[in-house]
C-alpha positions as CSV (number, residue, x, y, z in Angstrom):
1,X,-59.6,56.7,4.4
2,X,-60.2,55.1,7.8
3,X,-57.1,55.1,10.0
4,X,-56.5,51.8,12.0
5,X,-55.5,52.4,15.5
6,X,-52.4,50.7,16.6
7,X,-51.1,48.2,16.4
8,X,-52.3,47.7,12.8
9,X,-51.8,50.0,9.8
10,X,-54.2,50.4,6.9
11,X,-52.2,48.3,4.6
12,X,-52.1,45.5,7.2
13,X,-56.0,46.0,7.6
14,X,-56.5,45.4,3.9
15,X,-54.2,42.3,4.0
16,X,-56.1,41.0,6.9
17,X,-59.4,41.6,5.3
18,X,-58.4,40.0,2.0
19,X,-56.7,37.1,3.8
20,X,-59.9,36.4,5.8
21,X,-62.0,36.6,2.8
22,X,-59.7,34.3,0.8
23,X,-59.6,31.8,3.8
24,X,-63.2,31.7,4.2
25,X,-63.9,31.3,0.5
26,X,-61.6,28.5,0.3
27,X,-63.2,26.7,3.2
28,X,-66.6,27.1,1.4
29,X,-65.3,25.8,-1.8
30,X,-65.0,29.2,-3.6
31,X,-63.0,32.3,-3.3
32,X,-64.9,35.7,-3.4
33,X,-62.0,38.1,-3.7
34,X,-63.0,39.2,-7.1
35,X,-66.5,40.3,-6.0
36,X,-64.9,42.5,-3.3
37,X,-62.6,44.0,-5.9
38,X,-65.6,44.8,-8.1
39,X,-67.4,46.4,-5.1
40,X,-64.5,48.5,-4.4
41,X,-64.4,50.0,-8.0
42,X,-68.0,51.0,-8.0
43,X,-68.6,54.8,-8.0
44,X,-71.5,57.1,-7.4
45,X,-72.8,59.2,-4.6
46,X,-75.8,57.0,-3.8
47,X,-73.6,53.9,-3.5
48,X,-71.1,55.8,-1.4
49,X,-73.8,56.7,1.1
50,X,-75.1,53.2,1.3
51,X,-71.5,52.2,2.0
52,X,-71.2,54.8,4.7
53,X,-74.4,53.6,6.3
54,X,-73.2,50.1,6.0
55,X,-69.9,51.1,7.6
56,X,-71.8,52.7,10.6
57,X,-73.8,49.4,11.1
58,X,-70.5,47.5,10.8
59,X,-68.9,49.6,13.5
60,X,-72.0,49.3,15.8
61,X,-71.8,45.6,15.3
62,X,-68.0,45.7,16.1
63,X,-68.8,47.7,19.3
64,X,-71.3,45.2,20.3
65,X,-68.9,42.4,19.8
66,X,-71.6,40.1,18.2
67,X,-69.9,37.2,16.6
68,X,-73.1,36.4,14.6
69,X,-73.2,39.8,13.2
70,X,-69.4,39.3,12.1
71,X,-70.1,36.1,10.4
72,X,-73.1,37.3,8.5
73,X,-71.3,40.5,7.4
74,X,-68.4,38.3,6.4
75,X,-70.5,35.9,4.3
76,X,-72.4,38.9,2.7
77,X,-69.2,40.4,1.6
78,X,-67.9,37.1,0.1
79,X,-71.2,36.4,-1.7
80,X,-70.8,39.9,-3.4
81,X,-74.2,41.4,-2.1
82,X,-74.1,45.2,-2.4
83,X,-73.3,47.3,0.7
84,X,-75.5,50.2,1.6
85,X,-75.3,53.3,-0.5
86,X,-72.4,55.7,0.4
87,X,-69.1,57.0,-0.9
88,X,-66.3,54.7,-2.1
89,X,-63.9,55.8,0.8
90,X,-66.6,55.3,3.4
91,X,-67.4,51.8,1.9
92,X,-63.8,50.8,2.0
93,X,-63.5,52.0,5.6
94,X,-66.5,49.9,6.5
95,X,-65.1,46.9,4.8
96,X,-61.6,47.2,6.4
97,X,-63.2,48.0,9.8
98,X,-65.3,44.8,9.7
99,X,-62.6,42.6,8.5
100,X,-60.0,44.1,10.9
101,X,-62.5,43.1,13.7
102,X,-63.1,39.5,12.3
103,X,-59.3,38.9,11.8
104,X,-58.5,40.2,15.3
105,X,-61.2,38.3,17.2
106,X,-61.5,35.2,15.2
107,X,-60.2,32.3,17.5
108,X,-58.2,30.5,14.8
109,X,-54.7,31.6,14.2
110,X,-54.4,33.4,10.9
111,X,-51.2,34.5,8.9
112,X,-50.5,36.3,5.6
113,X,-47.0,35.8,4.0
114,X,-45.6,37.3,0.9
115,X,-43.8,35.3,-1.7
116,X,-40.6,35.1,0.3
117,X,-42.5,33.7,3.3
118,X,-42.1,36.9,5.2
119,X,-45.0,37.4,7.7
120,X,-47.0,40.4,6.6
121,X,-50.1,39.9,8.9
122,X,-50.6,37.8,12.0
123,X,-53.9,37.9,14.1
124,X,-54.1,38.0,17.8
125,X,-54.9,34.3,18.1
126,X,-51.6,33.4,16.2
127,X,-49.5,35.7,18.5
128,X,-51.1,34.3,21.5
129,X,-50.6,30.7,20.3
130,X,-46.9,31.4,19.6
131,X,-46.4,33.4,22.8
132,X,-44.8,36.2,20.8
133,X,-44.9,39.9,20.4
134,X,-46.1,41.5,17.1
135,X,-42.7,43.0,16.5
136,X,-41.2,39.5,16.9
137,X,-43.3,38.2,14.1
138,X,-44.3,40.9,11.5
139,X,-41.7,41.5,8.8
140,X,-39.7,38.4,9.7
141,X,-39.4,35.1,8.0
142,X,-41.9,32.5,8.9
143,X,-39.1,29.9,9.1
144,X,-37.2,31.9,11.7
145,X,-40.3,32.6,13.9
146,X,-42.4,29.5,13.7
147,X,-41.7,26.3,15.7
148,X,-39.5,23.8,13.6
149,X,-42.1,21.1,13.6
150,X,-44.8,23.5,12.4
151,X,-42.6,24.9,9.9
152,X,-41.6,21.4,8.5
153,X,-45.3,20.4,8.3
154,X,-46.4,23.4,6.2
155,X,-43.3,24.3,4.3
156,X,-43.9,22.2,1.2
157,X,-47.7,23.0,0.9
158,X,-46.9,26.7,1.4
159,X,-44.4,26.7,-1.5
160,X,-47.2,25.1,-3.6
161,X,-49.7,27.7,-2.4
162,X,-47.1,30.6,-3.4
163,X,-47.1,28.8,-6.7
164,X,-50.9,29.2,-7.1
165,X,-52.4,26.1,-5.7
166,X,-54.6,26.2,-2.7
167,X,-54.4,23.3,-0.1
168,X,-56.2,21.9,2.9
169,X,-54.5,19.3,5.1
170,X,-54.1,18.1,8.6
171,X,-51.0,18.2,10.8
172,X,-49.9,17.6,14.3
173,X,-47.6,20.5,15.6
174,X,-47.2,22.9,18.3
175,X,-47.0,26.8,18.1
176,X,-44.7,27.4,21.0
177,X,-41.7,25.3,22.5
178,X,-43.5,24.4,25.7
179,X,-47.0,24.1,24.3
180,X,-48.5,20.7,23.8
181,X,-48.9,19.4,20.3
182,X,-52.2,20.2,18.6
183,X,-54.2,18.4,15.8
184,X,-54.7,21.2,13.2
185,X,-56.6,21.6,9.9
186,X,-54.6,24.0,7.8
187,X,-56.0,26.1,4.9
188,X,-53.6,27.6,2.3
189,X,-55.1,30.1,-0.1
190,X,-52.9,32.0,-2.6
191,X,-53.4,35.9,-2.8
192,X,-53.4,37.5,-6.3
193,X,-53.1,41.0,-7.4
194,X,-55.4,42.7,-10.0
195,X,-53.2,41.2,-12.8
196,X,-53.7,37.7,-11.4
197,X,-50.1,37.3,-10.1
198,X,-49.5,35.6,-6.8
199,X,-48.3,38.0,-4.4
200,X,-48.6,36.0,-1.1
201,X,-50.6,33.4,0.7
202,X,-53.0,33.1,3.6
203,X,-52.6,30.4,6.2
204,X,-55.4,29.5,8.5
205,X,-55.0,27.1,11.4
206,X,-58.1,25.4,12.9
207,X,-57.6,23.4,16.1
208,X,-59.6,20.1,16.0
209,X,-58.1,18.7,19.1
210,X,-61.5,18.4,20.8
211,X,-63.7,15.3,21.7
212,X,-62.3,13.5,18.7
213,X,-58.7,13.8,19.9
214,X,-58.7,10.5,21.6
215,X,-60.0,8.7,18.5
216,X,-57.6,10.6,16.3
217,X,-54.8,9.9,18.6
218,X,-55.8,6.1,18.4
219,X,-55.8,6.3,14.6
220,X,-52.5,8.1,14.6
221,X,-51.0,5.5,16.9
222,X,-52.2,2.6,14.8
223,X,-50.7,4.3,11.7
224,X,-47.5,4.9,13.6
225,X,-47.5,1.3,14.6
226,X,-48.0,0.1,11.2
227,X,-45.3,2.4,9.9
228,X,-42.9,1.0,12.6
229,X,-43.6,-2.5,11.6
230,X,-43.0,-1.6,7.9
231,X,-39.9,0.1,8.7
232,X,-38.3,-2.6,11.0
233,X,-35.6,-4.3,8.9
234,X,-36.3,-7.6,10.3
235,X,-39.2,-10.1,9.5
236,X,-42.2,-9.8,11.8
237,X,-45.3,-11.8,12.0
238,X,-48.3,-12.2,14.4
239,X,-49.7,-15.8,14.8
240,X,-52.4,-17.2,17.2
241,X,-52.3,-20.2,19.2
242,X,-53.1,-22.4,16.2
243,X,-49.9,-21.3,14.3
244,X,-52.1,-19.4,11.9
245,X,-50.5,-16.1,10.7
246,X,-52.5,-13.0,11.1
247,X,-50.1,-10.4,10.0
248,X,-46.7,-10.3,8.2
249,X,-44.6,-7.3,7.6
250,X,-43.3,-6.4,4.1
251,X,-39.8,-7.7,5.0
252,X,-41.1,-11.2,5.7
253,X,-43.3,-11.2,2.6
254,X,-40.2,-10.1,0.4
255,X,-38.1,-12.9,1.9
256,X,-40.8,-15.8,1.9
257,X,-43.5,-14.6,-0.4
258,X,-47.2,-14.3,0.2
259,X,-48.5,-16.3,3.3
260,X,-51.6,-17.8,1.4
261,X,-53.3,-19.0,4.6
262,X,-50.4,-21.1,5.6
263,X,-49.4,-21.9,9.2
264,X,-46.1,-20.6,10.4
265,X,-44.3,-23.8,10.2
266,X,-45.5,-24.4,6.7
267,X,-44.8,-20.9,5.6
268,X,-41.3,-20.7,7.0
269,X,-40.0,-24.2,7.1
270,X,-42.3,-26.1,4.7
271,X,-43.0,-28.6,7.3
272,X,-46.3,-30.5,7.8
273,X,-46.1,-30.3,11.5
274,X,-45.0,-27.8,14.2
275,X,-41.3,-27.3,14.7
276,X,-40.1,-29.6,17.5
277,X,-38.3,-26.7,19.3
278,X,-41.2,-24.2,18.9
279,X,-42.3,-24.2,22.6
280,X,-45.6,-22.5,21.7
281,X,-47.3,-23.4,25.0
282,X,-44.6,-21.6,27.0
283,X,-44.9,-18.5,24.6
284,X,-48.7,-18.3,25.4
285,X,-48.1,-18.7,29.0
286,X,-46.3,-15.5,29.0
287,X,-42.6,-16.5,28.5
288,X,-40.4,-14.8,25.9
289,X,-38.4,-17.4,23.9
290,X,-35.3,-16.8,21.8
291,X,-33.7,-19.4,19.6
292,X,-31.6,-20.0,16.5
293,X,-33.2,-21.5,13.5
294,X,-31.8,-22.5,10.1
295,X,-34.2,-22.1,7.2
296,X,-33.5,-24.4,4.4
297,X,-36.0,-22.7,2.0
298,X,-33.7,-19.6,1.8
299,X,-30.5,-21.1,3.1
300,X,-30.2,-18.6,5.9
301,X,-29.7,-18.6,9.7
302,X,-32.2,-16.6,11.7
303,X,-32.3,-15.6,15.3
304,X,-36.1,-15.8,16.3
305,X,-37.6,-13.8,19.3
306,X,-41.1,-15.0,20.3
307,X,-43.1,-12.8,22.6
308,X,-46.6,-13.1,23.9
309,X,-49.0,-10.4,22.6
310,X,-52.1,-9.5,24.6
311,X,-54.6,-6.9,23.5
312,X,-57.9,-5.8,25.0
313,X,-60.8,-7.6,23.5
314,X,-58.7,-9.8,21.3
315,X,-57.5,-13.4,21.8
316,X,-53.9,-13.9,22.8
317,X,-51.4,-14.1,20.1
318,X,-47.6,-14.2,19.6
319,X,-45.4,-11.6,18.0
320,X,-42.4,-13.2,16.2
321,X,-39.2,-11.3,15.1
322,X,-36.9,-13.0,12.5
323,X,-33.5,-11.5,12.3
324,X,-31.3,-12.6,9.7
325,X,-28.1,-13.5,11.3
326,X,-26.4,-15.4,8.4
327,X,-23.8,-12.7,8.1
328,X,-23.3,-12.5,11.8
329,X,-22.9,-16.4,12.0
330,X,-20.3,-16.3,9.2
331,X,-18.5,-13.5,11.1
332,X,-18.7,-15.3,14.3
333,X,-17.2,-18.4,12.6
334,X,-14.5,-16.2,10.9
335,X,-13.9,-14.6,14.4
336,X,-13.7,-17.9,16.0
337,X,-11.2,-19.0,13.3
338,X,-9.2,-15.7,13.6
339,X,-9.2,-16.3,17.4
340,X,-7.9,-19.9,17.1
341,X,-5.3,-18.8,14.6
342,X,-4.2,-16.0,16.8
343,X,-4.1,-18.3,19.9
344,X,-2.3,-20.9,17.8
345,X,0.4,-18.3,16.8
346,X,0.6,-16.8,20.4
347,X,0.9,-20.2,22.0
348,X,3.3,-21.7,19.5
349,X,5.8,-18.9,19.1
350,X,9.2,-18.9,20.8
351,X,8.6,-15.4,22.1
352,X,7.0,-14.5,25.3
353,X,3.7,-12.7,24.9
354,X,1.7,-11.2,27.7
355,X,-0.8,-8.4,28.6
356,X,-1.0,-6.6,31.9
357,X,-3.6,-4.1,33.3
358,X,-2.9,-0.7,34.5
359,X,-2.1,-2.0,38.0
360,X,0.4,-4.5,36.7
361,X,-1.7,-7.7,36.9
362,X,-1.5,-10.2,34.2
363,X,-4.5,-10.6,32.0
364,X,-2.8,-12.9,29.4
365,X,0.3,-15.0,29.3
366,X,1.1,-17.3,26.3
367,X,2.2,-20.9,26.7
368,X,6.0,-20.0,26.3
369,X,5.7,-17.7,29.3
370,X,4.1,-20.5,31.5
371,X,6.8,-23.0,30.2
372,X,9.8,-20.7,30.6
373,X,9.0,-19.6,33.9
374,X,7.4,-22.8,35.2
375,X,4.0,-21.2,36.0
376,X,0.8,-22.6,35.0
377,X,-1.7,-20.2,33.4
378,X,-4.1,-20.1,36.4
379,X,-1.2,-18.9,38.6
380,X,-0.1,-16.2,36.1
381,X,-3.4,-14.5,35.5
382,X,-4.0,-12.0,38.1
383,X,-0.6,-12.0,39.5
384,X,2.0,-9.2,39.4
385,X,5.7,-9.3,38.4
386,X,6.6,-9.0,42.2
387,X,4.9,-12.4,42.6
388,X,6.7,-14.1,39.9
389,X,10.2,-12.6,39.4
390,X,12.8,-11.5,41.7
391,X,12.3,-8.1,43.4
392,X,14.9,-6.2,41.3
393,X,13.7,-7.6,38.0
394,X,10.0,-7.0,38.9
395,X,10.9,-3.4,39.7
396,X,12.5,-2.8,36.3
397,X,9.6,-4.5,34.5
398,X,7.1,-2.3,36.3
399,X,9.1,0.9,35.5
400,X,9.2,0.0,31.9
401,X,5.4,-0.6,31.8
402,X,4.9,2.7,33.4
403,X,7.1,4.3,30.7
404,X,5.0,2.9,28.0
405,X,1.7,4.1,29.6
406,X,3.2,7.6,30.1
407,X,4.5,7.8,26.5
408,X,1.4,6.1,25.1
409,X,3.6,4.6,22.3
410,X,5.5,1.5,21.4
411,X,8.9,1.3,23.2
412,X,11.8,-1.2,23.3
413,X,13.7,-2.5,26.1
414,X,16.5,-4.9,27.0
415,X,15.3,-6.8,30.2
416,X,17.3,-9.2,32.3
417,X,16.0,-12.0,34.4
418,X,17.5,-14.9,36.4
419,X,16.4,-18.2,35.0
420,X,17.7,-21.7,36.0
421,X,20.7,-20.0,37.6
422,X,21.7,-18.1,34.4
423,X,21.1,-14.5,33.5
424,X,18.9,-14.2,30.4
425,X,18.5,-11.2,28.3
426,X,15.2,-10.4,26.6
427,X,14.4,-7.9,23.9
428,X,11.0,-6.6,24.9
429,X,8.7,-4.6,22.7
430,X,5.9,-3.1,24.8
431,X,3.0,-1.0,23.6
432,X,-0.3,0.3,25.1
433,X,-3.7,-1.0,24.4
434,X,-6.4,1.5,24.1
435,X,-10.1,1.5,24.8
436,X,-12.8,2.8,22.5
437,X,-12.5,6.3,24.2
438,X,-8.8,6.4,23.4
439,X,-7.4,5.9,27.0
440,X,-4.9,3.1,27.7
441,X,-6.2,0.1,29.6
442,X,-3.4,-2.3,29.4
443,X,0.3,-3.0,28.4
444,X,1.0,-5.7,26.0
445,X,4.5,-7.0,25.5
446,X,6.4,-9.4,23.2
447,X,9.7,-10.4,24.7
448,X,12.4,-12.6,22.8
449,X,15.3,-14.3,24.5
450,X,18.3,-12.7,22.9
451,X,20.9,-14.2,25.3
452,X,22.4,-16.4,22.6
453,X,22.4,-13.4,20.2
454,X,24.2,-11.3,22.9
455,X,26.7,-13.9,23.4
456,X,27.1,-14.3,19.6
457,X,27.4,-10.6,19.1
458,X,30.2,-10.5,21.8
459,X,32.0,-13.3,20.1
460,X,31.5,-11.6,16.8
461,X,32.9,-8.3,18.3
462,X,35.8,-10.2,19.5
463,X,36.3,-11.8,16.0
464,X,36.0,-8.4,14.3
465,X,38.6,-7.1,16.7
466,X,40.8,-10.0,15.8
467,X,40.2,-9.5,12.2
468,X,41.0,-5.7,12.4
469,X,44.3,-6.7,14.2
470,X,45.0,-9.3,11.6
471,X,44.3,-7.3,8.5
472,X,46.1,-4.2,9.9
473,X,49.2,-6.5,10.7
474,X,49.2,-7.9,7.1
475,X,51.6,-6.1,4.7
476,X,49.1,-6.7,1.9
477,X,46.4,-4.3,1.0
478,X,43.0,-5.4,2.0
479,X,39.8,-3.5,1.2
480,X,36.1,-4.5,1.3
481,X,33.6,-2.5,-0.8
482,X,29.8,-2.6,-1.1
483,X,27.7,-2.9,-4.3
484,X,28.1,0.6,-5.2
485,X,31.9,0.7,-4.8
486,X,31.9,2.3,-1.3
487,X,34.6,1.5,1.0
488,X,33.4,-0.4,4.0
489,X,36.7,-1.8,5.7
490,X,40.3,-1.1,4.7
491,X,43.5,-2.1,6.5
492,X,46.5,0.2,7.4
493,X,48.4,-0.9,4.4
494,X,46.1,0.5,1.7
495,X,45.4,3.7,3.8
496,X,49.2,4.3,3.9
497,X,49.4,3.5,0.2
498,X,47.1,6.2,-0.8
499,X,47.9,8.4,2.2
500,X,44.4,8.6,3.5
501,X,45.2,7.6,7.1
502,X,43.4,10.6,8.8
503,X,40.3,10.4,6.5
504,X,37.0,8.7,7.5
505,X,36.9,6.4,4.4
506,X,33.7,4.4,5.2
507,X,30.9,5.1,2.9
508,X,33.1,6.8,0.3
509,X,33.8,5.8,-3.3
510,X,37.2,5.8,-5.1
511,X,36.2,9.0,-6.7
512,X,35.3,10.8,-3.5
513,X,38.6,9.5,-1.8
514,X,40.4,10.9,-4.8
515,X,39.1,14.3,-3.9
516,X,40.8,13.9,-0.5
517,X,44.1,12.6,-1.9
518,X,44.7,14.6,-5.2
519,X,48.0,12.9,-6.0
520,X,46.4,9.4,-6.1
521,X,43.3,10.5,-7.9
522,X,44.2,8.9,-11.1
523,X,45.3,5.7,-9.3
524,X,42.1,5.5,-7.5
525,X,40.0,6.2,-10.7
526,X,41.8,3.4,-12.4
527,X,40.9,1.0,-9.4
528,X,37.3,2.1,-10.0
529,X,37.4,1.1,-13.7
530,X,38.9,-2.2,-12.9
531,X,36.4,-2.8,-10.3
532,X,33.6,-2.2,-12.8
533,X,35.3,-4.6,-15.3
534,X,35.4,-7.2,-12.6
535,X,31.7,-6.7,-11.8
536,X,30.9,-7.1,-15.5
537,X,33.0,-10.3,-15.9
538,X,31.4,-11.8,-12.7
539,X,34.7,-13.7,-12.2
540,X,37.6,-13.4,-10.0
541,X,40.0,-10.9,-11.7
542,X,43.9,-10.8,-11.0
543,X,46.3,-8.4,-12.6
544,X,49.2,-6.2,-11.7
545,X,48.6,-2.5,-10.9
546,X,51.5,0.0,-11.0
547,X,51.1,2.9,-8.6
548,X,53.4,5.9,-8.8
549,X,54.3,7.1,-5.3
550,X,54.6,10.8,-4.2
551,X,58.4,10.2,-3.5
552,X,58.9,9.3,-7.1
553,X,59.2,5.6,-6.6
554,X,56.9,3.0,-8.3
555,X,55.0,0.2,-6.5
556,X,53.7,-2.8,-8.4
557,X,50.9,-4.8,-6.7
558,X,49.6,-8.1,-7.6
559,X,45.9,-7.3,-7.2
560,X,43.1,-10.0,-6.7
561,X,39.5,-8.8,-6.9
562,X,36.6,-11.1,-5.8
563,X,33.1,-10.0,-6.7
564,X,30.3,-11.2,-4.5
565,X,26.6,-11.5,-5.7
566,X,23.1,-12.0,-4.0
567,X,21.2,-15.3,-4.9
568,X,19.1,-13.2,-7.2
569,X,22.2,-11.9,-9.1
570,X,22.4,-8.5,-7.7
571,X,25.8,-7.0,-6.7
572,X,26.6,-7.6,-3.0
573,X,30.2,-6.5,-2.4
574,X,33.8,-6.6,-3.7
575,X,36.9,-7.8,-1.9
576,X,40.2,-6.3,-3.0
577,X,43.5,-8.0,-2.0
578,X,46.9,-6.7,-3.1
579,X,50.4,-7.8,-2.6
580,X,53.5,-5.6,-3.1
581,X,55.5,-7.4,-5.7
582,X,57.9,-4.5,-6.7
583,X,60.9,-6.5,-5.6
584,X,59.8,-9.6,-7.2
585,X,59.2,-7.9,-10.5
586,X,62.7,-6.4,-10.4
587,X,64.1,-9.8,-9.7
588,X,62.0,-11.3,-12.5
589,X,63.2,-8.5,-15.0
590,X,66.9,-9.5,-13.9
591,X,66.2,-13.1,-14.3
592,X,64.5,-12.5,-17.7
593,X,67.6,-10.6,-18.9
594,X,69.9,-13.2,-17.7
595,X,67.8,-15.8,-19.4
596,X,68.0,-13.9,-22.7
597,X,71.8,-13.8,-22.3
598,X,71.7,-17.6,-21.5
599,X,69.5,-18.3,-24.4
600,X,71.8,-16.5,-26.8
601,X,74.8,-18.5,-25.4
602,X,72.8,-21.7,-25.6
603,X,72.1,-21.0,-29.2
604,X,75.8,-20.4,-30.0
605,X,76.6,-23.6,-28.2
606,X,73.9,-25.5,-29.9
607,X,75.2,-24.3,-33.3
608,X,78.8,-25.2,-32.4
609,X,77.6,-28.6,-31.3
610,X,75.7,-29.2,-34.4
611,X,78.8,-28.0,-36.4
612,X,80.9,-30.4,-34.4
613,X,78.5,-33.2,-35.0
614,X,78.4,-32.2,-38.7
615,X,82.2,-32.4,-39.0
616,X,82.1,-35.7,-37.2
617,X,79.5,-37.0,-39.6
618,X,81.3,-35.6,-42.4
619,X,84.4,-37.4,-41.2
620,X,82.5,-40.6,-40.8
621,X,81.0,-40.2,-44.2
622,X,84.5,-39.8,-45.8
623,X,85.8,-42.8,-43.8
624,X,82.8,-44.8,-45.0
625,X,83.3,-43.6,-48.5
626,X,87.0,-44.4,-48.5
627,X,86.2,-47.8,-47.0
628,X,83.9,-48.5,-49.9
629,X,86.4,-47.4,-52.5
630,X,89.7,-48.3,-50.9
631,X,89.1,-51.4,-48.7
632,X,86.0,-53.3,-49.9
633,X,87.3,-53.8,-53.4
634,X,90.5,-55.5,-52.2
635,X,88.7,-57.5,-49.6
636,X,86.4,-58.8,-52.2
637,X,89.4,-59.6,-54.4
638,X,91.2,-61.4,-51.7
639,X,88.1,-63.4,-50.9
640,X,87.8,-64.2,-54.5
641,X,91.4,-65.5,-55.1
642,X,91.8,-67.2,-51.8
643,X,91.5,-70.9,-51.9
644,X,91.8,-71.6,-48.3
645,X,88.4,-71.9,-46.8
646,X,89.4,-70.7,-43.3
647,X,91.2,-67.7,-44.8
648,X,88.0,-67.0,-47.0
649,X,85.9,-67.2,-44.0
650,X,87.9,-64.8,-41.9
651,X,87.9,-62.4,-44.8
652,X,84.1,-62.5,-45.1
653,X,83.8,-62.0,-41.4
654,X,86.2,-58.9,-41.7
655,X,84.3,-57.6,-44.8
656,X,80.8,-58.0,-42.9
657,X,82.1,-56.1,-39.9
658,X,83.5,-53.2,-42.1
659,X,80.2,-53.2,-44.0
660,X,78.2,-52.9,-40.8
661,X,80.5,-50.2,-39.5
662,X,80.0,-48.2,-42.7
663,X,76.3,-48.5,-42.6
664,X,76.1,-47.4,-38.9
665,X,78.1,-44.3,-39.9
666,X,75.6,-43.6,-42.7
667,X,72.6,-43.9,-40.3
668,X,74.1,-41.4,-37.9
669,X,74.2,-38.6,-40.3
670,X,73.6,-35.2,-38.8
671,X,70.1,-34.3,-37.8
672,X,70.7,-31.0,-39.4
673,X,71.4,-32.6,-42.7
674,X,67.9,-34.1,-42.6
675,X,66.2,-30.7,-41.7
676,X,68.1,-29.0,-44.5
677,X,67.1,-31.8,-46.8
678,X,63.4,-30.9,-46.0
679,X,63.8,-27.4,-47.5
680,X,62.5,-26.8,-50.9
681,X,64.8,-25.3,-53.6
682,X,63.4,-21.8,-53.1
683,X,63.7,-22.2,-49.3
684,X,67.3,-23.3,-49.8
685,X,68.0,-20.3,-52.0
686,X,66.6,-18.0,-49.4
687,X,68.8,-19.7,-46.6
688,X,71.8,-19.0,-48.6
689,X,70.9,-15.4,-49.1
690,X,70.1,-15.1,-45.3
691,X,73.7,-16.5,-44.6
692,X,75.1,-13.9,-46.9
693,X,73.5,-11.2,-44.6
694,X,70.6,-10.2,-47.0
695,X,67.5,-8.8,-45.4
696,X,63.9,-9.8,-46.3
697,X,63.6,-6.6,-48.3
698,X,66.8,-7.4,-50.3
699,X,65.7,-11.1,-50.8
700,X,62.3,-9.9,-52.1
701,X,63.9,-7.6,-54.5
702,X,66.6,-10.2,-55.7
703,X,64.0,-12.9,-56.2
704,X,61.2,-10.6,-57.4
705,X,58.9,-11.6,-54.6
706,X,56.9,-9.5,-52.2
707,X,58.2,-9.0,-48.6
708,X,55.2,-10.7,-47.2
709,X,55.9,-13.8,-49.3
710,X,59.6,-13.7,-48.1
711,X,58.3,-13.5,-44.4
712,X,56.0,-16.5,-45.0
713,X,59.2,-18.6,-46.4
714,X,61.1,-17.5,-43.4
715,X,58.3,-18.8,-41.0
716,X,58.4,-22.1,-42.8
717,X,62.1,-22.3,-42.5
718,X,62.0,-21.7,-38.9
719,X,59.4,-24.5,-38.4
720,X,61.5,-27.0,-40.5
721,X,64.6,-26.2,-38.5
722,X,62.6,-26.5,-35.3
723,X,63.4,-23.0,-34.2
724,X,60.3,-22.6,-31.7
725,X,61.9,-20.1,-29.5
726,X,61.1,-16.7,-30.8
727,X,64.1,-15.2,-29.1
728,X,66.5,-17.1,-31.5
729,X,67.0,-15.0,-34.6
730,X,67.0,-17.1,-37.9
731,X,69.8,-15.0,-39.5
732,X,72.1,-15.5,-36.5
733,X,71.4,-19.2,-36.3
734,X,72.2,-19.8,-40.1
735,X,75.4,-17.7,-39.9
736,X,76.4,-19.8,-36.9
737,X,75.6,-23.0,-38.9
738,X,78.1,-21.9,-41.5
739,X,77.7,-21.6,-45.3
740,X,76.9,-24.4,-47.5
741,X,74.9,-26.2,-44.8
């Protein structure tokens, strides 16, 4: 077989020949690759010799470099006309030699790629157009070696060609980075094997950038202009001097509908005459006009740009751009309201607000600044601290500003300034303001006059010190706890009580303090439980707490616990007050014992008094009875037998007086007699048994009653005898009363 001289191999020559035949066939409307395949399979010595002769003629034509001969031979091969007689190998050599010559010398760039878009063949025209060496192209991906715009233009059609679909289209692209763009007709032809499967594609580029380039350029520019007008997101229309719309882009048509030969003022504003602020004459005089228009038909605000439009050979017109600024107008209104709100806040706050640039000059100062330092805003803006404040104060302000700029973060300072003869302290929060590139361009500050707060804090500190002295001097225990039972403040008395003087008690609970003072752990736990009961009751609690000391003594404290709550009902704190009442308790116990002894003595005296009264009453009764039996009968008899009226009258007086005396004694019977008379027979019997020393159990057995019933009788007897003091025992009282009573 014929050996191709460098730089092409036999395989590349076959690919080039097949590629050229395929490309030419596609250009003529038919592909003649199958005819070549049939010719290559013919056998016979006569046909082989004819092929050899044809090969010699082809090589002679190649040597002469006749382009006409190449084209004729190329077409003959495609049409399938037989080659001269000769051997099969000679015939193939002839075919490959001819096609090699055509591929190498044809002025159009030609490529053959495989199914992976790897370049298998590239002719000399392509290499020269790309300004690359063969080694830089052959065997490499077309995507890697071709210019990006060239690859982007043919990528999709090439994929379709590799899928078996030929294509012909026109593109504008360049082969090399520095080359000018060319107008190219591109032919893509799929290459198939004997089985009909696609094994690659041939790409032929034909440069048509000739005399028609200007016309084509104009057409492309017109298409590009129309594409731009379609792509503009704003409404665009062109109108003549008579307000007639000659062109409207799709955006305008979507917004306002079809033009229907309406004039611009009819189409946009539904007016019968031109808009009063149109200024049409000025526009056609060459002036560009921009104005805002509210369109009632669509309830939108538009910004309209009117510009004169003059084209060669055409009457003058105007191009109008309608930009929908409804949202922008709303945002501007919102921004204006926000600015008004911000200015209102800045100028009505009691704080001093200001902004200074990097050199320390004021860019902004609110009304409070101007009022406080008696400077109008016009004087403050552009001034520095050294022009407004005393030197020392201005120097400190500048140093603080520079610290903020260096740290590039918010910092807080306490700044002093002399005002109206008094030193004022301001709490200043200063922070940098950043530009869009992230660099600081100013320092903003918000300063609040805290002079009164400083004075109040000092006064509060003094009061706290006084309170500490007061509570520590108090012998009573005092403790403040938070909502979780943690100690906040405690005086010396309670610290000494639980022996926690050297412990930092703040923030600890009773249980935690119990770990530090093991002996008083139970006492502290008891305190914690009573605290919780006080929280739950939500009332002031008062009770005695007994605390055993380490020295064996016992302390009794009268403890008052006061729960505090927030307005929403949450726990706030607990105040614990306690007074040592150990001595008072001892005195009360002694007094209680003495009172019990006195009560017993009083009971004895009361019984004796009642006995004395009873004896007196009994004597009075005896006297009364004796008067009735021994005196009254005789007096009545004397009165009856006496005839002397004066004597009878005296006897009647004596009888009446004695009668009155007897009745008075009867009315003054013992109270005890009346109490005893209230008893029922069963109760009287029980009283008699009690006086005999019988117990409730004995009485129940004797009277065949239950002990509970006897206890009920005893309670009734106590009530009737008016023994309300439980310390007075019924048996002792009845024994002192004496039997038979």
